[in-house]
ROSE-797201 format. One record per residue (C-alpha): x, z, y; residue in one letter. Coordinates in pm, whole numbers, plus 50000, padded with zeros to 5 digits. Example, Ala and Ser with C-alpha at 12.3 -4.5 7.8 and 13.67 -1.06 7.14 Angstrom:
BEGIN
512305078049550A/513675071449894S/
# end
This chain:
BEGIN
063052678391738M/062542681992101I/060472707392180I/058032707292493P/057852739492744P/055152762992808K/052632757493042L/052452773893385K/050062785793630V/049222754593901G/051152731493643N/049652692093684K/048562678393366I/047072644493328S/043832634593111I/044472596592979I/042492574692738S/044852554792503T/041822539092334A/037932537792385R/036592537692707K/034892571292835I/032342581393132S/032892609693399L/029972626793260K/031932629492938E/035252642393089I/033742668293313T/033312696893124P/036762694892967A/038352694193339V/036242722193461N/037792743893167I/041242730393241L/040982738093576K/039502773893514S/043202777593303W/044802770893638G/046002743593620L/045682707893776E/044302679393613V/045172644993709I/042852617993604L/044862587593503A/044242553793690N/042682538293335N/040412566693216I/036862554593373F/038272513293344K/036192492893063E/036882463592845N/034452461492570N/035072494292369Q/038182501492531F/039192521792884A/040932488493075G/042932462992850T/045722469092675V/048342466692973E/046032487293216Q/046442515692948R/050122507892858S/050662515393227A/048732547193273A/050402561992957L/054052548493062Q/052832567093438S/051952596093309A/055392595593078I/057802587493405D/056152612093600N/057962646093613E/055152665093802D/052662659993470I/053792682993232K/051392680292986A/049162649492868I/046092648892750L/044492620592564C/040662617392668A/039082605992322R/040222591392022G/038182557391874G/040522526691802Y/043322515192030G/046572537492063S/048212510991810V/047402483592034Q/049972501692313I/052032523092085I/055192494392147D/054642486292483N/055822522692565I/059312534592645D/059672572092573F/062912579492692S/061792598693007C/060692624992749L/064462633292667Q/064862651693000K/061032659293098S/059662667492773P/056052669092760K/053202681092522W/051602651292401I/047762661292257V/045232646392080G/043662640791729F/042282610291516S/043442577091656D/046082594691855V/047652602191524T/049772565691605V/051272586791924L/051872617191712H/053642601791391S/055142575691619H/057002602291847L/057922624691520N/060152595791482N/061602597191789L/061982633591776G/059402648691989F/057312674991905A/053622667791947T/050532687891924L/047272680191681H/044382696091877A/040882691092042T/040242667392330M/038582661392619P/035722646692505I/034772671192222N/035612703192458F/031262705992498P/031072711192094T/034192727092037N/033772765591930T/035492788092137H/038402797691904K/039112755591867S/039552753092250I/041012782892271E/044032771892076S/044812745592224L/045112772892558K/046992794292379N/049842770592216V/050122749792539L/050622784192730F/052782796492459G/050962823292301N/049432807892022E/048372827791735K/048072823891358Q/045552805091219V/043752818390886E/041102801290720C/038582802990421K/039922802490050I/039292775389873H/038812770189518P/041162740489502F/044022753789674N/047012755189493K/048722787589605Y/052422789089707G/054252802990050E/056372772390272V/058312766590572E/058612735090723A/057592709590971E/054162694491015I/053202663791017V/050042637790971G/046442634591117G/044612612791050N/044542595390712L/043322564990802S/045352561091054I/048652570990861L/047882544290591Y/047452521590886S/050732527791003L/052522525290706L/055442503190695G/055802498791044S/058422517991304P/055692544291359S/055442549490954D/055532587090878I/058532606190757N/056922632990526T/060532644590339D/060702679390345Q/057262682890569K/053962698690525I/051692670390573L/048352675990742L/045192645590647I/041572649390788E/039732619590811D/036002607590925L/033232583790847D/035072564490527E/033952557490168Y/034932578189895L/036692548689741Y/038472542190079H/040332578390015I/041502574589661D/042982542789798R/044902550590073M/045652586789881I/046962562689619I/049192541389890N/050452572890023L/051462583589651K/052852547889586R/055192544089876N/056842583189825G/055182601990069K/054402631589845L/057592631789632E/059112650689871K/056952669590040L/056982704990088K/053342713690148G/049882697890232M/046642707390486I/043872687990391V/041622696590692G/037802683390753G/037082653590554M/033422648390754C/030762626790700D/032082604490394L/030322578390269N/029392566389900D/027992535989763N/024992528389578D/026762535289268I/028432568089350R/032042572989309F/031822601989087G/034352622689283E/034702644989649T/037422636389857A/038822672789790E/038612663489438E/040422630389524I/042952647389671I/043542670189388L/043412648989141K/046672624589285H/048262654389363T/047962671189028R/051632662488935D/053542679389243Y/054062716789292D/054062722689658F/051132742289763P/047662732589912I/045502745390126C/041692730190173F/039502733090435G/041672740590671F/039782741891005P/041592709791204A/040082673991290G/036562660291320H/035162696391309L/033982716791604D/036202741891498D/039752717291538N/042292743891587R/045822732691752A/048652725991506I/052322719691649K/053552686191486F/057222683891414G/057492724791448V/058952744091232K/055712765691066S/055292789790794K/052052782290558L/051032807690322E/048512797290043I/047322833789838T/044342845189584T/043652866989928K/044302842690238K/045272816290382V/047982814690700I/049412789790922L/052172803391168S/054262783291387S/057212796491574N/059752776491722S/062282797391645H/061672801391281L/
# end
């Protein structure tokens, strides 16, 4: 796995939108914070373009991402926001320049497309908050992004959850948004979960959709060889008039009952104000006990 180097003061980073459109007003708070870290912020050519709900056409978004990947002066790429659209451009991108000039590609939600695809190509990525979310993020969320980018990451601790399955495991973390992972099954970007820790989170889905997606992951063998699971935010979920009868956490617990890997519920990752940065593709240690839950990552573990 190729792990990008840490950032230094004075480095250039790019903000790009691979999916939905974004405005200058929405992005300005994040630009100011990133500049306060000593970084030079380069806005991608398409950043304020509009094509219906998207930040430009497929061609414009593809060209903007390709340009940022190919530019050796750019040391990290932050996706401005999620929404929908990254899957439209993923097959247009040549990632080969990352071999000689690796850089963190950062985001969550729809950016799961990039995370999963790049993991298959052997590149580590960063599941973390995005510029549009900076104004509502907790200090710890933004600070965790800074710490990982500059190589000063700290371990993440989270509250005990009654559904947790105890254990300690070391493995690479993969995953992201459950709906996106579900949509990638059978494609070249399909997630490889063998001997990995799987992170899942989601937003604004129906509970029966959660059930269907977890069952599909299970039927596709994605849980069979897992070493661990992290369940992040399951936020603003919906139900039908005739209730499904289980929470998202209960659904996940039910379908993982026959496996012996440790599981952490309620982890601060996903569509939450407190969305901590997590390295994907980097060996990490997950400790779940009756008293604590700790996730720590180290490229030398």
